[in-house]
C-alpha positions as semicolon CSV with decimal commas, in nm:
position;residue;x (nm);y (nm);z (nm)
1;M;2,586;-4,722;1,678
2;F;2,464;-4,680;1,324
3;L;2,736;-4,439;1,215
4;G;2,967;-4,729;1,132
5;L;2,698;-4,885;0,915
6;I;2,615;-4,557;0,743
7;G;2,984;-4,481;0,690
8;G;3,039;-4,826;0,541
9;I;2,752;-4,780;0,297
10;I;2,873;-4,436;0,193
11;A;3,230;-4,561;0,149
12;Y;3,102;-4,854;-0,056
13;F;2,916;-4,631;-0,301
14;V;3,209;-4,390;-0,329
15;L;3,471;-4,662;-0,389
16;R;3,273;-4,929;-0,576
17;N;3,382;-4,825;-0,927
18;D;3,747;-4,741;-0,858
19;E;3,843;-5,002;-0,598
20;P;3,578;-5,275;-0,559
21;N;3,778;-5,482;-0,307
22;K;3,830;-5,185;-0,077
23;A;3,463;-5,093;-0,118
24;K;3,353;-5,441;-0,003
25;N;3,593;-5,427;0,291
26;C;3,451;-5,090;0,398
27;L;3,099;-5,228;0,377
28;Y;3,193;-5,536;0,582
29;L;3,368;-5,318;0,838
30;G;3,060;-5,093;0,868
31;I;2,832;-5,393;0,918
32;T;3,069;-5,539;1,176
33;L;3,096;-5,214;1,371
34;G;2,718;-5,175;1,366
35;A;2,669;-5,529;1,497
36;I;2,928;-5,474;1,771
37;G;2,746;-5,156;1,874
38;V;2,414;-5,337;1,898
39;I;2,567;-5,618;2,105
40;I;2,736;-5,373;2,342
41;N;2,413;-5,177;2,386
42;L;2,217;-5,493;2,460
43;F;2,483;-5,606;2,707
44;F;2,488;-5,280;2,903
45;T;2,116;-5,199;2,896
46;D;1,957;-5,179;3,239
47;Y;1,628;-5,359;3,187
48;S;1,498;-5,273;3,534
49;T;1,431;-4,915;3,422
50;I;1,255;-5,027;3,105
51;M;1,036;-5,305;3,244
52;P;0,909;-5,264;3,602
53;D;0,861;-5,571;3,823
54;S;0,489;-5,510;3,850
55;I;0,235;-5,282;3,692
56;N;0,036;-5,082;3,944
57;I;-0,303;-4,960;3,830
58;N;-0,502;-4,738;4,062
59;I;-0,875;-4,722;3,997
60;D;-1,053;-4,451;4,193
C-alpha cells in the first residue's frame, strides 16, 4: 500500500534536479497509488472480525 508512495518520494528526490516535470509526475503517481491502496483496503476490510457485535465480560 505504501510502496507506491515511498517509490514516488524516492523517484522525486532522484529526478528533481535533472527532470523536474518527471519528478512531479512520479510524486503524483505515488500519492495516487497510495490513495487507491487505502481505498481498496477500506472497501475490502471485514469489520465483523475487528469489531464484535457485543462485548462479553465475565466477572467471577
